[in-house]
C-alpha positions in Angstrom: 6.7 -3.4 8.9 8.3 0.0 9.3 8.4 0.4 5.5 4.6 0.2 5.5 4.4 2.9 8.2 6.7 5.2 6.3 4.7 4.6 3.2 1.5 5.6 5.0 3.2 8.7 6.4 4.3 9.7 2.9 0.8 9.2 1.6 -0.7 11.3 4.4 1.9 14.1 3.9 1.3 14.0 0.1 -2.4 14.2 0.7 -2.0 17.2 3.0 0.2 19.0 0.4 -2.5 18.5 -2.2 -5.0 20.4 -0.1 -2.6 23.0 1.3 -1.1 24.2 -2.0 -3.0 26.1 -4.7 -3.6 24.6 -8.1 -5.0 21.2 -7.1 -7.4 21.2 -10.1 -4.5 20.9 -12.5 -3.4 17.4 -11.5 -5.0 14.1 -10.3 -6.2 13.5 -6.8 -3.7 10.8 -6.1 -0.6 12.2 -7.8 0.9 14.1 -4.9 0.2 11.4 -2.3 1.8 8.9 -4.7 4.9 11.1 -5.1 5.2 11.4 -1.3 4.8 7.7 -0.8 7.4 6.8 -3.4 9.9 9.4 -2.2 9.6 8.3 1.4 9.9 4.6 0.6 12.9 5.0 -1.7 14.8 7.1 0.7 13.8 4.8 3.7 15.2 1.8 1.8 18.3 3.6 0.7 19.0 4.8 4.3 18.4 1.4 5.7 20.9 -0.1 3.2 23.3 2.6 4.1 23.2 1.3 7.7 20.8 3.7 9.4 18.8 2.0 12.2 15.2 1.5 11.3 14.0 2.4 14.8 16.0 5.6 15.0 14.4 9.0 14.8 16.5 10.5 12.1 15.5 8.0 9.5 11.9 8.9 10.1 12.6 12.6 10.0 14.6 12.5 6.8 12.2 10.1 5.0 9.1 12.1 5.9 10.9 15.4 5.1 11.8 14.0 1.7 8.1 13.1 1.2 7.0 16.6 2.1 9.7 18.2 -0.1 9.0 16.1 -3.2 5.2 16.5 -2.8 5.5 20.3 -2.3 7.9 20.7 -5.2 5.6 18.7 -7.6 2.6 20.6 -6.2 4.1 23.9 -7.0 5.7 23.0 -10.3 2.9 21.0 -12.0 0.1 23.7 -12.0 2.3 26.3 -13.7 3.6 23.7 -16.2 0.0 22.7 -16.9 -1.1 26.3 -17.5 1.8 26.8 -20.0 1.1 23.6 -21.8 -2.7 24.4 -22.0 -1.9 27.8 -23.4 0.5 26.4 -26.0 -2.2 23.8 -27.0 -4.9 26.5 -27.3 -2.8 28.7 -29.4 -1.9 25.8 -31.7 -5.5 24.8 -32.0 -6.7 28.3 -32.7 -4.3 28.7 -35.7 -6.1 28.4 -39.1 
């Protein structure tokens, strides 16, 4: 049950990063929430297997921090990468 809650927390954090960071028009609406969800769930599962207690505060903090960090990293990296890829494609298409 806690995995469901951490997934929801990762989705909410990813959704917030979508609207707090610039460049949201260069990626899909659900990409950053999905990245946050997956990061939080994978880290939660790994920490649980490592012996962390699922009702402890640190597992929540670390998992949701990982969701925020991965969503923010993707949100900052993807728009720049998209602009560069679009510029390369435009220059290639404009060649005779």
